[in-house]
N, C-alpha and C positions, 0 to 999 in steps of 0.2 A: 816669357817671364811670368812668374806666378807670385801672388801675394797671399798672405794669410786670410784675407777677407774674401778671396774668390772661392766659389763653390766648385767642388769636383764636378766633372762632366755629368756623372750620373745624377747628381742633385739638380743640375741645370735642366737635364732631361725631365726629371720629375716635376720641376716647377712648370715647365712647358706643358706637360701632360695635365697638371692640375688646372692651369689656365684654360686649356682646351676643353677639359671636362666641364668646367664652369660655364664656358660659352655654349657648349652643346645643351647643358641643362637649362640655361636661360632660353635658348632657342626652342627647345621642346615645349616649354611651358608658355611660349608666346610672349615672353618678356623682351623688352628692347635690350640690345647689347650695347652698353656704353661703359665708360670707365667707372661711373658711379654704380650701376647695377652689377657690374662684374666684381667690384670691390666688396659690395654687400653680399653677393653670392659666396665669395671666397671666405668672408667672415662667418657666414652661416655654416659653410662646409667645415671650417676649422672648429666651430663650436660643437659640431656633431661627431667629430673624430676624437678618438681617445689615445691615439699614438702621438706622443710628444714630438717625435722627429717630423712626422707629417704636419702637425700643427705649425711647427716652425716653417716648413715649406710653404704653407698657406700664407703666412705672414710675409715671407720673402716674395711670394707671387704678388701679393697686394702692393708691396713696395715697388716691384718691377713695373706694374702698370700705372703707378702714381709717382713718377719721379719728382724730386724736390722742386718746389717753385723757386724761380729766380725773381728777386725783387728788382723792379726797374729803378734806375738811378734817379734820385729826386733832385730836381734842379731848384736851387734857392736863389 
């Protein structure tokens, strides 16, 4: 079952490649690999790219590594 918000498989592959490239670049420069550093690296990579479709993929990759936070139920 497919919805309009799902990415085509090729786009999913590209997002995975982008995340992998960011991890490798962080590792090569000796930076720690964490959600924070990875998100920042993806932001820098998007800023350096001029292809609008790839820039969108960087933002999708950032969203994929930082899922929305769930708030704990407050007990009053």
